[in-house]
KOLDOLO-193947 format. One record per residue (C-alpha): x negated, y negated, z; residue in three letters. Coordinates in steps of 0.001 Angstrom, whole numbers, padded with zeros to 6 digits, always signed. Example, Ala and Ser with C-alpha at 12.3 -4.5 7.8 and 13.67 -1.06 7.14 Angstrom:
! KOLDOLO-193947
-012300+004500+007800ALA/-013670+001060+007140SER/
***
This chain:
! KOLDOLO-193947
-013647+005047-008488MET/-016568+003351-010227ARG/-017897+001342-006987PHE/-018743+003851-004459GLY/-015916+003171-001629LEU/-017877+005167+000894PHE/-020783+003315+000963ALA/-018524+000229+001928LEU/-016977+001928+005150PHE/-019968+000735+007395SER/-020917-002800+005877LEU/-017036-003937+006271PHE/-016529-002412+010045SER/-019266-004292+010925VAL/-016627-008064+011213ALA/-013375-007757+010167LEU/-013491-011505+009431HIS/-015802-011280+006831ALA/-013068-010752+004001THR/-014252-008048+001896PRO/-014113-009050-002130MET/-013959-006569-005440PHE/-016889-006584-006776PRO/-017011-009328-009738GLY/-014193-010739-008270ALA/-013655-014827-007683SER/-011881-016746-004656VAL/-009512-018408-006358PHE/-007732-019627-003337GLU/-008666-019684+000558SER/-006599-021644+003274THR/-006823-021303+007127LYS/-003829-020999+010148MET/-004216-022095+013469THR/-001958-021388+016419ASP/+000825-020986+014458THR/+004189-019390+014621ARG/+004601-016949+011680PHE/+007154-014602+010456ASP/+005247-010641+009115LEU/+007187-009705+006618ALA/+007236-005781+006769VAL/+010127-004720+004944GLY/+010584-005176+001310GLY/+012410-008164-000658MET/+016012-008439-000268GLU/+019078-010429-001076LYS/+020693-011407+002168GLN/+023629-014409+002236ASP/+022408-015150-001251GLY/+019250-016086+000123VAL/+015824-013903-000771TRP/+014036-013029+002475ARG/+012120-009252+003745PRO/+014302-007103+004923GLU/+012263-006871+008469ARG/+009933-009393+010224THR/+007881-009603+013367PHE/+007746-013306+014928LYS/+004063-013613+015989LEU/+001489-016534+017064SER/-001024-016501+014777VAL/-004297-017556+013491SER/-006832-016709+010752GLY/-007082-017782+007178SER/-005352-016409+003976ARG/-007568-015749+000683HIS/-006228-015051-003082THR/-008844-013585-005155HIS/-009065-013155-009313GLU/-009977-009912-010394ILE/-009964-010332-013859GLY/-009262-007921-016755TYR/-011365-005162-016198GLU/-010060-002707-013435ALA/-006617-001343-012435SER/-004089-002762-009437THR/-004533+001142-008146GLN/-008738+000626-008272GLU/-008273-003078-006242VAL/-005857-001865-003771PHE/-007409+001199-003004GLU/-010932-000628-002425TYR/-009457-003215+000096TYR/-007367-000746+001839SER/-010923+001125+002294ASN/-012544-001718+003456ALA/-010309-002112+006351PHE/-009580+001732+007199LYS/-011988+002075+009855PRO/-010079-000770+011886VAL/-006828+000045+011228VAL/-004632+001013+014647VAL/-001151+001374+012476LYS/+000356+000498+008916GLN/+003454-001363+009870LEU/+004681-001346+006354PHE/+003776+000222+003074SER/+005504+000163-000672CYS/+004481-000063-003977GLU/+005977-001477-007405ALA/+010188-001546-007660LEU/+010382-000680-003376ASP/+008312-003968-002852CYS/+011619-005831-004574GLY/+010770-009556-006259SER/+007042-009820-006913SER/+008373-013790-007872ALA/+009596-014197-004036GLN/+006351-012552-002628TRP/+004505-015161-004497ALA/+006301-018050-004388ASN/+008515-017413-001532GLY/+006136-015609+001149TYR/+002523-015708-000071PHE/+002999-019537-001797GLY/+000761-018647-004264VAL/+002660-019013-007540ARG/-000599-016950-009522GLU/+000293-014126-007717LEU/+003834-013216-010106TYR/+004220-010419-012442GLY/+006646-007278-013330PRO/+007293-005781-009941ASP/+006323-002480-011269ARG/+002572-003824-010666GLY/+002916-004579-007059GLN/+001104-003106-004261TYR/+001360-004272-000596LEU/-000039-002651+002705ASN/+000707-004446+006261VAL/-002096-003130+009284TRP/-002642-003939+012582LEU/-006466-003423+013272THR/-008412-004140+016351GLU/-012563-004656+016295GLU/-014298-005723+019768ALA/-010874-005938+021216GLY/-009328-008477+018900GLN/-006157-007520+017526GLN/-005331-008591+013880GLN/-002370-008531+011426VAL/-003800-007678+007817VAL/-001408-007946+004819SER/-002856-006582+001235LEU/-001238-007540-001988TYR/-002462-006257-005403VAL/-000750-007432-008360ILE/-000962-007352-012078GLN/+000357-010289-013888ARG/+002195-010334-017522GLY/-001116-011217-018922ASN/-002808-008196-017288ARG/-005326-009933-015242LYS/-005283-008674-011430VAL/-004724-010604-008537TYR/-005615-009819-004435ALA/-004300-011901-001571HIS/-005205-011308+001826LEU/-003642-012215+005135ASP/-005950-012308+008223GLN/-004475-013310+011287PHE/-005670-012706+014844ASP/-002773-012308+017379LEU/-002292-014040+020232MET/-000639-011689+022327SER/-001749-007640+021372PRO/+000785-005718+020445ILE/+000947-001945+022185LEU/+001419+000711+019551VAL/+001218+004251+019033GLU/-001215+005941+016315ALA/+001250+006526+012843PRO/+001921+010059+012962ARG/+002806+009869+009036ALA/+000924+007642+006727GLN/+002181+007070+002666MET/-000805+006908+000764LEU/+000829+006351-002598ALA/+003400+006664-004914THR/+003546+008888-008531VAL/+006541+007492-010797TYR/+005218+009767-014089ASP/+003640+012518-013015VAL/+003204+013977-016431GLU/+001919+010704-017905ALA/-001341+010491-015170MET/-004467+009872-016746ARG/-007377+012070-015552SER/-009069+009227-013552ASP/-005670+008157-011753GLU/-005526+011535-011130ILE/-009449+012110-009655ARG/-008876+008640-007739ASP/-005653+010495-005841LEU/-007491+013269-005427ALA/-010596+011494-003749ARG/-007934+009403-001888GLN/-006508+012706-000348ILE/-009792+014255+000739ARG/-010460+011402+002481LEU/-007439+012323+004673GLU/-007984+016237+004778GLN/-011296+015315+006714GLN/-009481+013774+009175GLN/-007272+017119+009864ASP/-004185+016021+008566GLY/-001506+018025+006411ASP/-000800+016267+002987ILE/+002815+016428+001652TRP/+004202+015690-001967LEU/+007685+014684-001343VAL/+009785+014667-004280GLY/+012691+011895-004568HIS/+015394+012595-007190ALA/+018552+010145-008527TYR/+019887+012162-011894GLY/+022350+013536-010534SER/+025535+013180-007880ALA/+025182+016235-006655VAL/+022217+016766-004171GLN/+021054+019850-004220ALA/+020548+018875-008223VAL/+018278+016175-007265ASN/+016584+018256-004589GLU/+015484+020620-007027GLU/+014574+018418-009360THR/+012435+016561-006423GLY/+010732+019924-005859VAL/+009918+019911-009299SER/+008098+016772-009238LEU/+005987+017300-006624ALA/+005293+020801-007788SER/+004078+018981-011120ALA/+001747+017021-008901LEU/+000444+020032-006538ASP/-000762+021949-010320GLU/-002990+019048-011233LYS/-004508+018657-008085LEU/-004732+022312-007603ASN/-007072+022089-011039MET/-009364+019534-008935LEU/-009944+021631-006170GLY/-007075+020669-003371LEU/-005529+023264-001840GLN/-002872+023820+000797ASP/-000507+020809-000124LEU/+002904+020863+001355GLN/+005784+020476-001155VAL/+008934+018711-000709ALA/+012115+016808-001851SER/+014355+014463-000442VAL/+015899+014311-003472GLY/+017859+011416-003613MET/+018060+010951+000358LEU/+015480+007526+000434ALA/+015100+005566+003126PRO/+017139+002191+002759LEU/+015754-000352+000427GLY/+013291+002172-001357GLU/+014597+001766-005079ALA/+016242+004730-007058SER/+013471+006290-009000VAL/+012345+009289-009542ASP/+008684+009951-008274ARG/+006416+011703-005527VAL/+005424+009922-002427VAL/+002305+011181-001068ILE/+002499+011153+003098LEU/-000541+011905+005204ALA/+000523+013646+008533VAL/-001089+013781+012224ARG/-000699+017754+013126ARG/-001229+016381+016444ASP/
***
């Protein structure tokens, strides 16, 4: 990261209603919602009975705001996504949903059907989404963060911040997805450093980091499991060179959860020890 994320934690945890903004970004669109019944998406976009909709939704009564920020061409989607994610991290109670790239489904449907901002449409591989339950000063919010790089390479970030009219009772998540790597060998040095920085943050919270390989090239699960281990081990070696140790390597082969894209990848998970 080039903007000193750690120094921003105290700034953004002072008031959750103060929407963070990536340095150099501008407000493209902003709207208010008051005492509205809202279907919060907590699943990827999929076609059901001929209609595109989120795989899963929560029906909530909310008040809040929707903000779309135009970032420009200089920053990567991963850099922008991590900037906003770290801004909210101090007040996150639970991650309700997370996806990247093809796992999120159709970007066109997120842009036009869910967020209602056509500029958020871009190649499906260039999208990131997090949905959190947050709490500060006794007020719970649901926060959706969507980051996309359009076909013209311009990056946009969209934030939904909604106060809940009725609180949600939840337990802290035991496992949280940090990132997904689709091509370990093609990772740039800055991407590896950014990932290492994020992992170090989680290790400081006394969590275990798992590198879980997913592979789909064979009809035989045992072969896919072996390929998944190789992918995860290759990423482990790159992270070891940056001083990261004690990372757990595993594979699920082709046994990915329902709705995930069948693309070889390594998923990085942070798992609580208690």
